[in-house]
N, C-alpha and C positions, 0 to 999 in steps of 0.2 A: 296460673290460665284458668278462665272459672267456666266449666265444659255445664249443656247441658243435653240429658238423654229422656230419648222419646224411644217409648216400647218396652216394658220391662215384662216378656215374655219369659221362653223357655231359656230362649241365643241371649237375648236383649239384658233380662236379669239378672244375670250372670257375668256378663261382657262389664256391667253398671257394677254389679258388688264387686267386680277387682278396683275400678275404681276408687270406689269407696274405702273399702277396705286399705288402699295403700294411701290412705291424707289428700287426694285431692278432693278439691271442692266442687259437688255436683249437685246442678236441681235437677228434677227428676218428672217427667208425666206420665201416665198412661190413663185409658179411657177404664181399668178398674182400679178403683180408689184404694183397696187395697194390696195395691201390688203397691204403689204409692208411698203408704202408711208405713208398710214394713223397711221399703230402702230409704222412709226418714228414720225411720227406728231407730236405725242400723246408723245414718249420720249424715243421708243426702237432705238436702232440703228440697219443699215442693215448690216446683217451679211454674206453677200454677197455668196456665195454657200457653200452645205454640209460639204465639206472637210476645210474650213477654219474655219466654225463654230465649228467643233469638237477641232481643234486645238488651239483657242482661249479661249474656254467653257471649265470650270470645271464639264457641267452637260451640256448634248443637248436633250431638247423633242422631239419625232415627234407625231403629231397627224394628221393620214392622213387616205385617203378613205379607203384602204386595206392591205391585208398580205403582197402584191404583191409589193407596193407600199413603203411599211416599208423598206421591204427587201430591195429593189433598192435605198434606200437615203442611210440604215446602210450601203451597199457597197461599195458607196461612200466613207463615212469617215473613213472607218477600218483602211485605213492608220494611220491614226491621233490619232487611239484609242490606249491608253497605263495607267501606273497604274495613279489611281488619275481621270481617267476618266469615266465619269457616264453617260449610255445611258437610257433615259425613255422613254417607248411606250404609250402614254395615248390616243390609238386609239384602239378602240373594236376588237383584232384580235383573230386570231385562236393560242391554247394552245401553239399545236407541233410547229409551228412555230415559235413563239416569243421565245421557248426555245432552238429550233435548231439554231436561227439567235444571243439571247442573251448568247449563248456557245461559240460562235466567240470572242464576248467581253469578256467577261472572259479567253478565253484563249490568249488575247492580253496582262490580267493585268487590265481587267478595270473593270468596276459592271453593270452590266444590270437589268433593274427593269421594271416589267407591270405593267402600274398603270394608269386603265381607270377609266371614269368617271361615275357616275348613280344620275339623279336627274332632266334632263332636261336643256336645253338651258337658259332657265332663269333663274337657279341657277346660271348655270354654268357665269353665266354675272356679276352677285353678291360674287361670292366668297363662296357661302353659298353651291355647289353641293358636296356631296358625293365622294372622292376616296378609292379605294382599291390599294393595293401595293405589289406583290409580289416579295421575294427580300431576302437574307439575312439583318439578325438583325441590324449587323451594316451599313449597305447602307441603310437602310432603317429611321435610327438615322440620315445618314448625310444629306438625301434630306426631314426630317419632316418637318425643315422649311419651305421649299419649298411647299412642300403639303399642308400646315396648312394655305399659303397664297393662294391658287387657290379655296380651300372647305373650309368647315364647318367641316365636319367628315370623319377621317382617318382611314380605316383599315390596318394592317397588315393582308395578308392573309394567308404568307407561302411563300414557293420558287418561285421562279420566274417561274412563267406561271400558277399561280396558281389563282391570280386577274382575268384574262382573262375566267378561268373557270367558277367561279362567274359571271363576269358580261354577259355571252352569259346567262347564269341563270335568271339573273334578265331580261334582254333583251324579254327572252322568256316566263315570265311572268306577264310583261306588256303588251305584243302583245295577248298573252291572254285574259285578262284583258279589252282591247280596244274592241275585239272582240263581247265577252259577254255585252259590257256597248255597244254596235252599238244595239246589239241584243233588250237587254231590252228596248234603249229606244221606240226602233221601235215598240215593242208588245206595250208600255205605249201609244206612241200616237195612234195606231191601236185601242186600248181599250177608248179610250178620255179623256185620262188622262190627265191633265196641265201639259207641259212637265218643266215648272220651279217649279210645285209643285212636280213632280217626281223627278227632280235633289234634291230636297232636304230630299227628303225622302229617296234616296240615300246616302246621305249624313249626316246623323243622324244615319244610320243603322250598321249593320252589314257587309253591302255588300259595307261599304264604300272603298275609296281607293285611293293612290295619282295618279294613272291611270285616276280615275274620277273627283278628286279635279283640276285637269286641263285640260284634251281633251275634257273631258264632253264638259265643256265650249265652247270649239272654233270648236263644233260639232255643239252645240244648237244655236253657234249665226252665224251660216254658212260661217266663216272664214276658219276654217278648213286648218291651215298652221301653225305648230305645231313645225316647222323648222327643222324634223327628215322627213326622205322620205323612201318611200317603197322598194326602192333598199339594204339601210341602214337594214331596217328593213328584207327583206330578206336574210342579208347575214349573222345576229346574230341570225334567227332560226333558218338555214340551220345549223351554225354551234353550234349552241346546238344539232342538230339532229345528227350531224358527233360525240356528244360527247357521245352520247348514243348509237348509234351504235357501235363505236369502245369500249366500255363497256358492250354489248352482252346485253341492258336494251329496251324492243319491249315497244314502246310508242305509242299510239292511238290518242292523241289529235292532238300531235307535225305536225304528216302529215297533217292533215287539218286541221292547222294554214297557213304551208307553201303555200297550195295549194289556200287558201283564198286570201293570200296577192299578188302569182300571177294571179288569175282572175284579182286582182286589179288595177294589174300593166298593166295588156290585155288592161283591161279596160281605164285607166287613164295617162298611161306611166309609165315606168320604174321610173321615181324619180318621180313619184307624192307625196302630202302629207301624210303618212301616216293615217291623220285621217280621208282623203277624201273614205276610206273604206266604211264607212255610206252610202255612195251612191249607192254601192252596194243593200240594203233594202231600199233605195227609191226608186233607179229604178223597183227592185221586188213589191215594194207597193202601188206606186205612190203619195207616204207620202212624207210631208216634214219636218222633223228631226231637225226643230228650233223652236226657242224662243226666246221671246223681252226678255232682261233685262241681255245679257252674252257678253262678254268683243271680242273683236276681234282679242287678243292680251294677252299673259301672261306673268306680270308683279311680279317681286319676291319685296313682301314692307316688306319680312323680312331686318333690319340690318345689313350691313354688322359688323362679328365678326370674333375675332382671332380663327381658326381652333383648332383642339383637334384630339390627338388619341382615339377612338374607341377600347378598349382592350374586348376580348371575353370572355364569362364566361367558366371557366375551371371545 
């Protein structure tokens, strides 16, 4: 299978790297020529413009910063979409929008998949990230060999758009967890508790989580660079709030999360690293919520292993 990959940023570049590292034939495109050159040096082919990529490839993956960007790129490729062609959207995007533009692909005889990832950039770099895939079952079986190269655990979530619904839910939960961890660590510091001890106490408790095991380390080291920016957080939790509004669910915590992140953006910049949100509490208390012995960057030390399909209980 010939694969095109459009969007070589923090996540896309790492996912594409897994395909190249494992010997697949990949054509790449990005608005930044340096990112394209780096992937070509690693073994990819320069794919040229998006329409040429769709013409030359069996499957084209987009991993872009906004629904509008994905729609624009797909619009360029649509004249080359037809039977046998697959569009795979790996961005975190609006479910209604991915369904809308995906229907254009289906109407042209192609196949469409929304397949966002979850688990952090450090796991995207090693092929150990998790992937959701929303599409017809026969399409899922065609692309499963690709997904299991880029990810460790792959879940077929149902029809087109279902993966995007689930992804914004998980990012909402991760954001809520990040903010509660910031409060917990600040209260421990203010109470005179050693923060290294507090970290371990959380780690062995019912309060632990993936976010604690990763982002708490970057908060405490002071590095605060998780490779995920506040504008992306705001996009994702806003999409979750939209789902709730459309379904008529009156949320109470979600609007508060949106306001806290918006305040962080006003203070530190629209694209500040998301874990800098701890600094709001540091400024309010005059405390430094840091501790020695924590890493400045996250490294996935699990060996790369072949991925597999996760089958839900029925």
